N, CA, C and O atoms as CSV, one atom per row, in Angstrom:
chain,resi,resn,atom,element,x,y,z
A,1,MET,N,N,98.960,99.314,120.191
A,1,MET,CA,C,99.535,100.598,119.839
A,1,MET,C,C,99.841,100.605,118.345
A,1,MET,O,O,100.293,99.603,117.792
A,2,LEU,N,N,99.594,101.726,117.705
A,2,LEU,CA,C,99.939,101.940,116.311
A,2,LEU,C,C,101.178,102.812,116.263
A,2,LEU,O,O,101.277,103.793,117.001
A,3,SER,N,N,102.133,102.462,115.395
A,3,SER,CA,C,103.373,103.229,115.342
A,3,SER,C,C,103.996,103.147,113.960
A,3,SER,O,O,103.879,102.136,113.269
A,4,ALA,N,N,104.653,104.219,113.573
A,4,ALA,CA,C,105.420,104.275,112.322
A,4,ALA,C,C,106.485,105.342,112.496
A,4,ALA,O,O,106.436,106.146,113.426
A,5,SER,N,N,107.450,105.334,111.581
A,5,SER,CA,C,108.463,106.387,111.611
A,5,SER,C,C,108.871,106.744,110.189
A,5,SER,O,O,108.739,105.942,109.265
A,6,VAL,N,N,109.369,107.966,110.037
A,6,VAL,CA,C,109.856,108.452,108.751
A,6,VAL,C,C,111.191,109.144,108.970
A,6,VAL,O,O,111.480,109.660,110.050
A,7,GLU,N,N,111.989,109.138,107.922
A,7,GLU,CA,C,113.264,109.847,107.940
A,7,GLU,C,C,113.064,111.201,107.271
A,7,GLU,O,O,112.405,111.300,106.236
A,8,VAL,N,N,113.637,112.244,107.870
A,8,VAL,CA,C,113.543,113.603,107.340
A,8,VAL,C,C,114.955,114.184,107.301
A,8,VAL,O,O,115.718,114.051,108.259
A,9,ARG,N,N,115.288,114.816,106.205
A,9,ARG,CA,C,116.561,115.532,106.105
A,9,ARG,C,C,116.243,117.016,106.142
A,9,ARG,O,O,115.490,117.508,105.301
A,10,VAL,N,N,116.802,117.729,107.094
A,10,VAL,CA,C,116.484,119.142,107.281
A,10,VAL,C,C,116.990,119.945,106.079
A,10,VAL,O,O,118.172,119.909,105.737
A,11,ARG,N,N,116.075,120.660,105.459
A,11,ARG,CA,C,116.414,121.522,104.326
A,11,ARG,C,C,116.807,122.908,104.841
A,11,ARG,O,O,116.376,123.333,105.913
A,12,TYR,N,N,117.621,123.591,104.067
A,12,TYR,CA,C,118.088,124.919,104.457
A,12,TYR,C,C,116.909,125.860,104.711
A,12,TYR,O,O,116.924,126.643,105.661
A,13,GLU,N,N,115.899,125.776,103.862
A,13,GLU,CA,C,114.742,126.664,104.001
A,13,GLU,C,C,113.971,126.451,105.301
A,13,GLU,O,O,113.172,127.303,105.688
A,14,GLU,N,N,114.197,125.334,105.975
A,14,GLU,CA,C,113.500,125.042,107.221
A,14,GLU,C,C,114.187,125.657,108.439
A,14,GLU,O,O,113.702,125.527,109.563
A,15,THR,N,N,115.312,126.324,108.213
A,15,THR,CA,C,116.048,126.919,109.329
A,15,THR,C,C,115.836,128.431,109.380
A,15,THR,O,O,115.454,129.054,108.389
A,16,ASP,N,N,116.091,129.001,110.544
A,16,ASP,CA,C,115.958,130.445,110.715
A,16,ASP,C,C,117.340,131.111,110.654
A,16,ASP,O,O,118.332,130.454,110.336
A,17,LYS,N,N,117.401,132.388,110.953
A,17,LYS,CA,C,118.646,133.141,110.876
A,17,LYS,C,C,119.719,132.586,111.819
A,17,LYS,O,O,120.913,132.771,111.582
A,18,MET,N,N,119.289,131.907,112.885
A,18,MET,CA,C,120.233,131.326,113.839
A,18,MET,C,C,120.729,129.954,113.391
A,18,MET,O,O,121.565,129.346,114.058
A,19,GLY,N,N,120.208,129.459,112.248
A,19,GLY,CA,C,120.608,128.145,111.758
A,19,GLY,C,C,119.889,126.997,112.433
A,19,GLY,O,O,120.306,125.843,112.327
A,20,ILE,N,N,118.809,127.312,113.126
A,20,ILE,CA,C,118.017,126.322,113.865
A,20,ILE,C,C,116.701,126.111,113.129
A,20,ILE,O,O,116.137,127.051,112.570
A,21,VAL,N,N,116.213,124.863,113.132
A,21,VAL,CA,C,114.934,124.585,112.486
A,21,VAL,C,C,113.846,125.432,113.133
A,21,VAL,O,O,113.682,125.436,114.353
A,22,TYR,N,N,113.106,126.148,112.289
A,22,TYR,CA,C,111.973,126.953,112.740
A,22,TYR,C,C,110.897,126.021,113.292
A,22,TYR,O,O,110.588,124.998,112.680
A,23,HIS,N,N,110.332,126.365,114.436
A,23,HIS,CA,C,109.460,125.458,115.186
A,23,HIS,C,C,108.260,124.934,114.399
A,23,HIS,O,O,107.865,123.785,114.596
A,24,ALA,N,N,107.674,125.730,113.523
A,24,ALA,CA,C,106.471,125.300,112.796
A,24,ALA,C,C,106.751,124.119,111.874
A,24,ALA,O,O,105.832,123.376,111.531
A,25,ASN,N,N,107.997,123.936,111.470
A,25,ASN,CA,C,108.320,122.818,110.584
A,25,ASN,C,C,108.105,121.461,111.250
A,25,ASN,O,O,107.865,120.467,110.565
A,26,TYR,N,N,108.186,121.412,112.560
A,26,TYR,CA,C,107.964,120.155,113.259
A,26,TYR,C,C,106.543,119.647,113.004
A,26,TYR,O,O,106.325,118.439,112.912
A,27,PHE,N,N,105.581,120.557,112.890
A,27,PHE,CA,C,104.197,120.135,112.652
A,27,PHE,C,C,104.039,119.537,111.259
A,27,PHE,O,O,103.230,118.631,111.061
A,28,THR,N,N,104.806,120.038,110.292
A,28,THR,CA,C,104.812,119.428,108.958
A,28,THR,C,C,105.382,118.022,109.047
A,28,THR,O,O,104.838,117.096,108.445
A,29,TRP,N,N,106.471,117.849,109.791
A,29,TRP,CA,C,107.064,116.519,109.945
A,29,TRP,C,C,106.117,115.574,110.679
A,29,TRP,O,O,106.052,114.386,110.360
A,30,PHE,N,N,105.384,116.096,111.659
A,30,PHE,CA,C,104.391,115.267,112.344
A,30,PHE,C,C,103.362,114.755,111.335
A,30,PHE,O,O,102.980,113.585,111.369
A,31,GLU,N,N,102.921,115.632,110.445
A,31,GLU,CA,C,101.934,115.226,109.438
A,31,GLU,C,C,102.515,114.165,108.502
A,31,GLU,O,O,101.831,113.201,108.157
A,32,ILE,N,N,103.757,114.335,108.095
A,32,ILE,CA,C,104.400,113.344,107.227
A,32,ILE,C,C,104.383,111.969,107.909
A,32,ILE,O,O,104.070,110.963,107.273
A,33,ALA,N,N,104.717,111.931,109.194
A,33,ALA,CA,C,104.725,110.670,109.944
A,33,ALA,C,C,103.309,110.108,110.079
A,33,ALA,O,O,103.105,108.901,109.945
A,34,ARG,N,N,102.347,110.965,110.338
A,34,ARG,CA,C,100.953,110.523,110.503
A,34,ARG,C,C,100.419,109.924,109.200
A,34,ARG,O,O,99.742,108.896,109.225
A,35,ILE,N,N,100.716,110.555,108.072
A,35,ILE,CA,C,100.276,110.039,106.775
A,35,ILE,C,C,100.943,108.693,106.503
A,35,ILE,O,O,100.311,107.782,105.970
A,36,GLU,N,N,102.230,108.566,106.871
A,36,GLU,CA,C,102.932,107.293,106.716
A,36,GLU,C,C,102.263,106.205,107.553
A,36,GLU,O,O,102.109,105.074,107.092
A,37,LEU,N,N,101.867,106.540,108.774
A,37,LEU,CA,C,101.197,105.561,109.628
A,37,LEU,C,C,99.918,105.071,108.967
A,37,LEU,O,O,99.663,103.867,108.936
A,38,LEU,N,N,99.119,105.975,108.443
A,38,LEU,CA,C,97.885,105.563,107.764
A,38,LEU,C,C,98.199,104.672,106.566
A,38,LEU,O,O,97.495,103.693,106.317
A,39,ASP,N,N,99.248,105.008,105.829
A,39,ASP,CA,C,99.642,104.196,104.671
A,39,ASP,C,C,100.026,102.780,105.093
A,39,ASP,O,O,99.538,101.810,104.514
A,40,VAL,N,N,100.896,102.653,106.095
A,40,VAL,CA,C,101.358,101.325,106.494
A,40,VAL,C,C,100.263,100.515,107.181
A,40,VAL,O,O,100.329,99.286,107.222
A,41,MET,N,N,99.264,101.196,107.718
A,41,MET,CA,C,98.096,100.502,108.269
A,41,MET,C,C,97.240,99.911,107.164
A,41,MET,O,O,96.443,99.004,107.404
A,42,GLY,N,N,97.408,100.432,105.943
A,42,GLY,CA,C,96.559,100.001,104.832
A,42,GLY,C,C,95.311,100.834,104.701
A,42,GLY,O,O,94.325,100.402,104.103
A,43,CYS,N,N,95.351,102.041,105.264
A,43,CYS,CA,C,94.193,102.942,105.236
A,43,CYS,C,C,94.668,104.348,104.851
A,43,CYS,O,O,94.599,105.265,105.669
A,44,PRO,N,N,95.150,104.526,103.610
A,44,PRO,CA,C,95.698,105.831,103.225
A,44,PRO,C,C,94.692,106.964,103.407
A,44,PRO,O,O,93.485,106.784,103.249
A,45,TYR,N,N,95.222,108.127,103.742
A,45,TYR,CA,C,94.348,109.281,103.979
A,45,TYR,C,C,93.480,109.581,102.761
A,45,TYR,O,O,92.309,109.937,102.893
A,46,LEU,N,N,94.063,109.434,101.581
A,46,LEU,CA,C,93.298,109.691,100.360
A,46,LEU,C,C,92.072,108.789,100.267
A,46,LEU,O,O,91.020,109.229,99.804
A,47,SER,N,N,92.189,107.539,100.700
A,47,SER,CA,C,91.027,106.642,100.662
A,47,SER,C,C,89.960,107.076,101.669
A,47,SER,O,O,88.765,106.912,101.423
A,48,LEU,N,N,90.397,107.630,102.802
A,48,LEU,CA,C,89.415,108.171,103.760
A,48,LEU,C,C,88.633,109.316,103.119
A,48,LEU,O,O,87.410,109.391,103.235
A,49,GLU,N,N,89.366,110.212,102.435
A,49,GLU,CA,C,88.698,111.331,101.771
A,49,GLU,C,C,87.750,110.837,100.683
A,49,GLU,O,O,86.655,111.375,100.518
A,50,GLU,N,N,88.170,109.818,99.943
A,50,GLU,CA,C,87.290,109.263,98.909
A,50,GLU,C,C,86.017,108.701,99.513
A,50,GLU,O,O,84.981,108.667,98.849
A,51,ASP,N,N,86.078,108.257,100.770
A,51,ASP,CA,C,84.902,107.768,101.491
A,51,ASP,C,C,84.145,108.890,102.198
A,51,ASP,O,O,83.185,108.635,102.925
A,52,GLY,N,N,84.578,110.133,101.982
A,52,GLY,CA,C,83.882,111.270,102.574
A,52,GLY,C,C,84.241,111.523,104.027
A,52,GLY,O,O,83.443,112.096,104.769
A,53,LEU,N,N,85.433,111.103,104.445
A,53,LEU,CA,C,85.864,111.295,105.831
A,53,LEU,C,C,87.131,112.139,105.882
A,53,LEU,O,O,87.974,112.081,104.986
A,54,TYR,N,N,87.246,112.925,106.950
A,54,TYR,CA,C,88.396,113.808,107.132
A,54,TYR,C,C,88.873,113.701,108.576
A,54,TYR,O,O,88.111,113.339,109.473
A,55,LEU,N,N,90.149,114.022,108.780
A,55,LEU,CA,C,90.749,113.979,110.121
A,55,LEU,C,C,91.405,115.321,110.435
A,55,LEU,O,O,92.633,115.407,110.481
A,56,PRO,N,N,90.607,116.371,110.654
A,56,PRO,CA,C,91.222,117.668,110.937
A,56,PRO,C,C,91.932,117.681,112.288
A,56,PRO,O,O,91.597,116.926,113.201
A,57,VAL,N,N,92.909,118.554,112.382
A,57,VAL,CA,C,93.633,118.745,113.643
A,57,VAL,C,C,92.770,119.598,114.570
A,57,VAL,O,O,92.333,120.686,114.194
A,58,LEU,N,N,92.531,119.105,115.768
A,58,LEU,CA,C,91.775,119.856,116.776
A,58,LEU,C,C,92.715,120.617,117.700
A,58,LEU,O,O,92.408,121.722,118.148
A,59,SER,N,N,93.863,120.010,117.977
A,59,SER,CA,C,94.862,120.675,118.819
A,59,SER,C,C,96.232,120.114,118.476
A,59,SER,O,O,96.358,118.995,117.978
A,60,CYS,N,N,97.249,120.909,118.749
A,60,CYS,CA,C,98.619,120.452,118.512
A,60,CYS,C,C,99.547,121.171,119.481
A,60,CYS,O,O,99.295,122.298,119.907
A,61,LYS,N,N,100.634,120.474,119.813
A,61,LYS,CA,C,101.643,121.073,120.685
A,61,LYS,C,C,102.974,120.403,120.410
A,61,LYS,O,O,103.034,119.292,119.883
A,62,ALA,N,N,104.024,121.089,120.771
A,62,ALA,CA,C,105.368,120.537,120.645
A,62,ALA,C,C,106.225,121.081,121.783
A,62,ALA,O,O,106.064,122.223,122.212
A,63,ASP,N,N,107.132,120.245,122.257
A,63,ASP,CA,C,108.105,120.634,123.266
A,63,ASP,C,C,109.484,120.354,122.683
A,63,ASP,O,O,109.734,119.286,122.125
A,64,PHE,N,N,110.369,121.327,122.823
A,64,PHE,CA,C,111.687,121.247,122.201
A,64,PHE,C,C,112.760,121.083,123.264
A,64,PHE,O,O,112.800,121.828,124.244
A,65,ARG,N,N,113.625,120.106,123.060
A,65,ARG,CA,C,114.690,119.808,124.019
A,65,ARG,C,C,116.053,120.258,123.513
A,65,ARG,O,O,116.892,120.734,124.278
A,66,SER,N,N,116.257,120.097,122.205
A,66,SER,CA,C,117.539,120.422,121.607
A,66,SER,C,C,117.286,120.790,120.154
A,66,SER,O,O,116.402,120.202,119.531
A,67,PRO,N,N,118.020,121.732,119.594
A,67,PRO,CA,C,117.714,122.187,118.234
A,67,PRO,C,C,118.181,121.219,117.146
A,67,PRO,O,O,119.151,120.481,117.316
A,68,ALA,N,N,117.468,121.248,116.042
A,68,ALA,CA,C,117.904,120.577,114.815
A,68,ALA,C,C,118.448,121.649,113.893
A,68,ALA,O,O,118.050,122.811,113.971
A,69,HIS,N,N,119.368,121.249,113.011
A,69,HIS,CA,C,120.052,122.188,112.123
A,69,HIS,C,C,119.993,121.700,110.679
A,69,HIS,O,O,119.631,120.557,110.402
A,70,PHE,N,N,120.357,122.597,109.770
A,70,PHE,CA,C,120.422,122.259,108.357
A,70,PHE,C,C,121.232,120.977,108.138
A,70,PHE,O,O,122.302,120.786,108.716
A,71,ASP,N,N,120.691,120.119,107.294
A,71,ASP,CA,C,121.299,118.872,106.847
A,71,ASP,C,C,121.300,117.765,107.896
A,71,ASP,O,O,121.839,116.688,107.642
A,72,ASP,N,N,120.711,118.001,109.072
A,72,ASP,CA,C,120.539,116.907,110.024
A,72,ASP,C,C,119.635,115.847,109.404
A,72,ASP,O,O,118.696,116.158,108.671
A,73,ARG,N,N,119.933,114.604,109.711
A,73,ARG,CA,C,119.053,113.491,109.346
A,73,ARG,C,C,118.275,113.126,110.593
A,73,ARG,O,O,118.852,112.749,111.613
A,74,LEU,N,N,116.955,113.242,110.502
A,74,LEU,CA,C,116.096,113.036,111.659
A,74,LEU,C,C,115.162,111.858,111.431
A,74,LEU,O,O,114.855,111.486,110.298
A,75,ARG,N,N,114.722,111.287,112.540
A,75,ARG,CA,C,113.704,110.231,112.516
A,75,ARG,C,C,112.516,110.745,113.313
A,75,ARG,O,O,112.654,111.127,114.475
A,76,VAL,N,N,111.355,110.751,112.685
A,76,VAL,CA,C,110.126,111.205,113.335
A,76,VAL,C,C,109.260,109.973,113.571
A,76,VAL,O,O,108.879,109.277,112.630
A,77,VAL,N,N,108.955,109.717,114.834
A,77,VAL,CA,C,108.166,108.557,115.233
A,77,VAL,C,C,106.782,109.036,115.653
A,77,VAL,O,O,106.651,109.999,116.408
A,78,VAL,N,N,105.761,108.361,115.161
A,78,VAL,CA,C,104.387,108.665,115.567
A,78,VAL,C,C,103.810,107.422,116.229
A,78,VAL,O,O,104.030,106.298,115.778
A,79,LYS,N,N,103.056,107.650,117.324
A,79,LYS,CA,C,102.407,106.549,118.043
A,79,LYS,C,C,100.988,106.959,118.408
A,79,LYS,O,O,100.725,108.089,118.820
A,80,ILE,N,N,100.092,106.008,118.243
A,80,ILE,CA,C,98.718,106.183,118.721
A,80,ILE,C,C,98.479,105.049,119.693
A,80,ILE,O,O,98.411,103.883,119.302
A,81,ASP,N,N,98.350,105.397,120.968
A,81,ASP,CA,C,98.222,104.385,122.014
A,81,ASP,C,C,96.791,103.911,122.218
A,81,ASP,O,O,96.556,102.727,122.460
A,82,ASP,N,N,95.840,104.823,122.122
A,82,ASP,CA,C,94.452,104.500,122.436
A,82,ASP,C,C,93.689,104.091,121.184
A,82,ASP,O,O,93.963,104.575,120.086
A,83,SER,N,N,92.735,103.199,121.365
A,83,SER,CA,C,91.863,102.817,120.256
A,83,SER,C,C,90.994,104.016,119.887
A,83,SER,O,O,90.360,104.612,120.758
A,84,PRO,N,N,90.961,104.376,118.594
A,84,PRO,CA,C,90.206,105.572,118.203
A,84,PRO,C,C,88.703,105.363,118.339
A,84,PRO,O,O,88.153,104.374,117.854
A,85,LEU,N,N,88.055,106.300,119.000
A,85,LEU,CA,C,86.594,106.291,119.087
A,85,LEU,C,C,86.070,107.438,118.230
A,85,LEU,O,O,85.625,107.217,117.104
A,86,VAL,N,N,86.117,108.635,118.744
A,86,VAL,CA,C,85.775,109.805,117.940
A,86,VAL,C,C,87.022,110.645,117.734
A,86,VAL,O,O,87.254,111.181,116.650
A,87,ARG,N,N,87.819,110.754,118.784
A,87,ARG,CA,C,89.069,111.507,118.704
A,87,ARG,C,C,90.254,110.555,118.627
A,87,ARG,O,O,90.236,109.450,119.169
A,88,ILE,N,N,91.276,111.022,117.937
A,88,ILE,CA,C,92.529,110.282,117.856
A,88,ILE,C,C,93.626,111.189,118.391
A,88,ILE,O,O,93.772,112.328,117.947
A,89,ARG,N,N,94.389,110.684,119.340
A,89,ARG,CA,C,95.527,111.433,119.866
A,89,ARG,C,C,96.806,110.749,119.403
A,89,ARG,O,O,97.038,109.574,119.690
A,90,ALA,N,N,97.628,111.497,118.686
A,90,ALA,CA,C,98.894,110.968,118.185
A,90,ALA,C,C,100.043,111.642,118.922
A,90,ALA,O,O,100.045,112.860,119.098
A,91,GLY,N,N,101.018,110.850,119.351
A,91,GLY,CA,C,102.210,111.371,119.993
A,91,GLY,C,C,103.395,111.241,119.046
A,91,GLY,O,O,103.448,110.321,118.231
A,92,TYR,N,N,104.338,112.160,119.157
A,92,TYR,CA,C,105.475,112.208,118.240
A,92,TYR,C,C,106.777,112.366,119.019
A,92,TYR,O,O,106.817,112.982,120.085
A,93,GLU,N,N,107.836,111.795,118.458
A,93,GLU,CA,C,109.188,111.997,118.962
A,93,GLU,C,C,110.086,112.243,117.752
A,93,GLU,O,O,109.981,111.556,116.736
A,94,VAL,N,N,110.962,113.224,117.876
A,94,VAL,CA,C,111.897,113.548,116.802
A,94,VAL,C,C,113.305,113.292,117.324
A,94,VAL,O,O,113.714,113.842,118.346
A,95,PHE,N,N,114.042,112.441,116.599
A,95,PHE,CA,C,115.382,112.038,117.006
A,95,PHE,C,C,116.418,112.426,115.960
A,95,PHE,O,O,116.144,112.389,114.760
A,96,ARG,N,N,117.591,112.794,116.416
A,96,ARG,CA,C,118.796,112.850,115.589
A,96,ARG,C,C,119.667,111.731,116.145
A,96,ARG,O,O,120.175,111.819,117.263
A,97,GLU,N,N,119.831,110.678,115.347
A,97,GLU,CA,C,120.427,109.439,115.827
A,97,GLU,C,C,119.641,108.996,117.058
A,97,GLU,O,O,118.440,108.746,116.949
A,98,GLU,N,N,120.270,108.891,118.210
A,98,GLU,CA,C,119.541,108.451,119.414
A,98,GLU,C,C,119.120,109.613,120.312
A,98,GLU,O,O,118.472,109.398,121.336
A,99,GLN,N,N,119.480,110.838,119.940
A,99,GLN,CA,C,119.162,112.009,120.762
A,99,GLN,C,C,117.735,112.486,120.491
A,99,GLN,O,O,117.377,112.785,119.352
A,100,LEU,N,N,116.930,112.552,121.547
A,100,LEU,CA,C,115.566,113.054,121.440
A,100,LEU,C,C,115.609,114.574,121.377
A,100,LEU,O,O,116.058,115.226,122.319
A,101,LEU,N,N,115.138,115.144,120.259
A,101,LEU,CA,C,115.158,116.597,120.077
A,101,LEU,C,C,113.839,117.257,120.451
A,101,LEU,O,O,113.823,118.367,120.984
A,102,ALA,N,N,112.727,116.568,120.169
A,102,ALA,CA,C,111.422,117.189,120.403
A,102,ALA,C,C,110.362,116.111,120.577
A,102,ALA,O,O,110.498,114.988,120.093
A,103,THR,N,N,109.312,116.486,121.276
A,103,THR,CA,C,108.129,115.643,121.397
A,103,THR,C,C,106.923,116.487,121.029
A,103,THR,O,O,106.974,117.717,121.070
A,104,GLY,N,N,105.849,115.824,120.675
A,104,GLY,CA,C,104.655,116.574,120.324
A,104,GLY,C,C,103.418,115.712,120.396
A,104,GLY,O,O,103.474,114.512,120.667
A,105,GLU,N,N,102.302,116.363,120.146
A,105,GLU,CA,C,101.020,115.676,120.201
A,105,GLU,C,C,100.029,116.410,119.316
A,105,GLU,O,O,100.004,117.640,119.280
A,106,THR,N,N,99.220,115.652,118.608
A,106,THR,CA,C,98.095,116.231,117.872
A,106,THR,C,C,96.844,115.438,118.214
A,106,THR,O,O,96.907,114.238,118.485
A,107,THR,N,N,95.728,116.112,118.199
A,107,THR,CA,C,94.434,115.472,118.418
A,107,THR,C,C,93.582,115.736,117.183
A,107,THR,O,O,93.545,116.851,116.663
A,108,HIS,N,N,92.899,114.691,116.724
A,108,HIS,CA,C,92.086,114.751,115.512
A,108,HIS,C,C,90.715,114.162,115.794
A,108,HIS,O,O,90.534,113.404,116.747
A,109,ALA,N,N,89.752,114.519,114.953
A,109,ALA,CA,C,88.431,113.903,115.011
A,109,ALA,C,C,88.052,113.470,113.605
A,109,ALA,O,O,88.464,114.088,112.623
A,110,PHE,N,N,87.274,112.416,113.512
A,110,PHE,CA,C,86.719,112.026,112.217
A,110,PHE,C,C,85.537,112.928,111.916
A,110,PHE,O,O,84.629,113.073,112.734
A,111,LEU,N,N,85.554,113.531,110.741
A,111,LEU,CA,C,84.443,114.362,110.287
A,111,LEU,C,C,83.900,113.801,108.987
A,111,LEU,O,O,84.642,113.307,108.140
A,112,SER,N,N,82.576,113.892,108.851
A,112,SER,CA,C,81.949,113.518,107.586
A,112,SER,C,C,82.131,114.672,106.601
A,112,SER,O,O,82.561,115.761,106.981
A,113,ALA,N,N,81.804,114.425,105.341
A,113,ALA,CA,C,81.889,115.469,104.315
A,113,ALA,C,C,80.981,116.644,104.658
A,113,ALA,O,O,81.198,117.759,104.184
A,114,GLU,N,N,79.975,116.398,105.473
A,114,GLU,CA,C,79.052,117.459,105.903
A,114,GLU,C,C,79.574,118.216,107.116
A,114,GLU,O,O,78.935,119.162,107.576
A,115,GLY,N,N,80.712,117.816,107.630
A,115,GLY,CA,C,81.295,118.502,108.773
A,115,GLY,C,C,80.812,118.005,110.121
A,115,GLY,O,O,81.029,118.666,111.137
A,116,LYS,N,N,80.166,116.862,110.146
A,116,LYS,CA,C,79.672,116.283,111.398
A,116,LYS,C,C,80.707,115.328,111.980
A,116,LYS,O,O,81.351,114.577,111.247
A,117,VAL,N,N,80.863,115.361,113.297
A,117,VAL,CA,C,81.754,114.425,113.975
A,117,VAL,C,C,81.116,113.037,113.901
A,117,VAL,O,O,79.942,112.853,114.219
A,118,VAL,N,N,81.932,112.063,113.469
A,118,VAL,CA,C,81.443,110.686,113.330
A,118,VAL,C,C,82.458,109.724,113.940
A,118,VAL,O,O,83.616,110.071,114.172
A,119,ARG,N,N,81.992,108.520,114.188
A,119,ARG,CA,C,82.897,107.471,114.654
A,119,ARG,C,C,83.729,106.991,113.462
A,119,ARG,O,O,83.306,107.118,112.313
A,120,PRO,N,N,84.913,106.440,113.741
A,120,PRO,CA,C,85.716,105.900,112.641
A,120,PRO,C,C,84.965,104.763,111.952
A,120,PRO,O,O,84.240,104.012,112.604
A,121,PRO,N,N,85.135,104.638,110.649
A,121,PRO,CA,C,84.461,103.539,109.951
A,121,PRO,C,C,84.996,102.189,110.414
A,121,PRO,O,O,86.139,102.077,110.855
A,122,GLU,N,N,84.163,101.180,110.308
A,122,GLU,CA,C,84.530,99.833,110.757
A,122,GLU,C,C,85.800,99.339,110.075
A,122,GLU,O,O,86.642,98.712,110.718
A,123,LYS,N,N,85.946,99.615,108.776
A,123,LYS,CA,C,87.147,99.111,108.080
A,123,LYS,C,C,88.415,99.778,108.622
A,123,LYS,O,O,89.477,99.156,108.641
A,124,PHE,N,N,88.317,101.025,109.059
A,124,PHE,CA,C,89.467,101.697,109.674
A,124,PHE,C,C,89.825,101.010,110.980
A,124,PHE,O,O,90.996,100.734,111.241
A,125,LEU,N,N,88.813,100.731,111.805
A,125,LEU,CA,C,89.056,100.075,113.096
A,125,LEU,C,C,89.644,98.676,112.905
A,125,LEU,O,O,90.534,98.268,113.652
A,126,GLU,N,N,89.149,97.945,111.908
A,126,GLU,CA,C,89.671,96.609,111.635
A,126,GLU,C,C,91.133,96.677,111.205
A,126,GLU,O,O,91.953,95.876,111.654
A,127,LYS,N,N,91.460,97.632,110.335
A,127,LYS,CA,C,92.840,97.762,109.871
A,127,LYS,C,C,93.750,98.199,111.018
A,127,LYS,O,O,94.876,97.714,111.132
A,128,ALA,N,N,93.277,99.104,111.861
A,128,ALA,CA,C,94.063,99.552,113.011
A,128,ALA,C,C,94.326,98.390,113.960
A,128,ALA,O,O,95.442,98.221,114.450
A,129,GLU,N,N,93.303,97.597,114.214
A,129,GLU,CA,C,93.454,96.462,115.127
A,129,GLU,C,C,94.417,95.424,114.536
A,129,GLU,O,O,95.269,94.888,115.245
A,130,GLY,N,N,94.276,95.148,113.247
A,130,GLY,CA,C,95.171,94.187,112.602
A,130,GLY,C,C,96.614,94.671,112.599
A,130,GLY,O,O,97.532,93.887,112.837
A,131,PHE,N,N,96.818,95.940,112.333
A,131,PHE,CA,C,98.168,96.502,112.317
A,131,PHE,C,C,98.783,96.479,113.710
A,131,PHE,O,O,99.963,96.165,113.866
A,132,ALA,N,N,97.985,96.809,114.722
A,132,ALA,CA,C,98.478,96.818,116.106
A,132,ALA,C,C,98.904,95.413,116.538
A,132,ALA,O,O,99.889,95.259,117.260
A,133,LYS,N,N,98.172,94.398,116.102
A,133,LYS,CA,C,98.511,93.017,116.459
A,133,LYS,C,C,99.811,92.575,115.817
A,133,LYS,O,O,100.553,91.784,116.398
A,134,ARG,N,N,100.098,93.083,114.609
A,134,ARG,CA,C,101.345,92.723,113.925
A,134,ARG,C,C,102.552,93.375,114.573
A,134,ARG,O,O,103.650,92.818,114.592
A,135,GLY,N,N,102.314,94.628,115.132
A,135,GLY,CA,C,103.406,95.430,115.661
A,135,GLY,C,C,104.118,94.808,116.790
A,135,GLY,O,O,105.062,95.392,117.322
């Protein structure tokens, strides 16, 4: 399993008139966690792009259990359980201290610069496997 987490402090602009975090902001936090995971794996997203590879979002969802508010300190955890073949499914959990506020999922595919679906490069798979063994 691949996993990483990031700390997020809720900004005022991320809340709505009710003082609750607007739902779309969770997808931004998911991306922040996903980029962190690639970084700690040793395979930064920018290096994938330099190699002509992209990981567009194919689908995304979120389920909300309890609201987050302005100035909350949150922890966003991302996990990838399955070995990536063509698609990558990432799961997310958002916590305020130990309270689970939301869960989510995104699905991605590796695309070439030409827009063709491709398998992950060997160096990505090697780094993922090495990182998973350390975890």
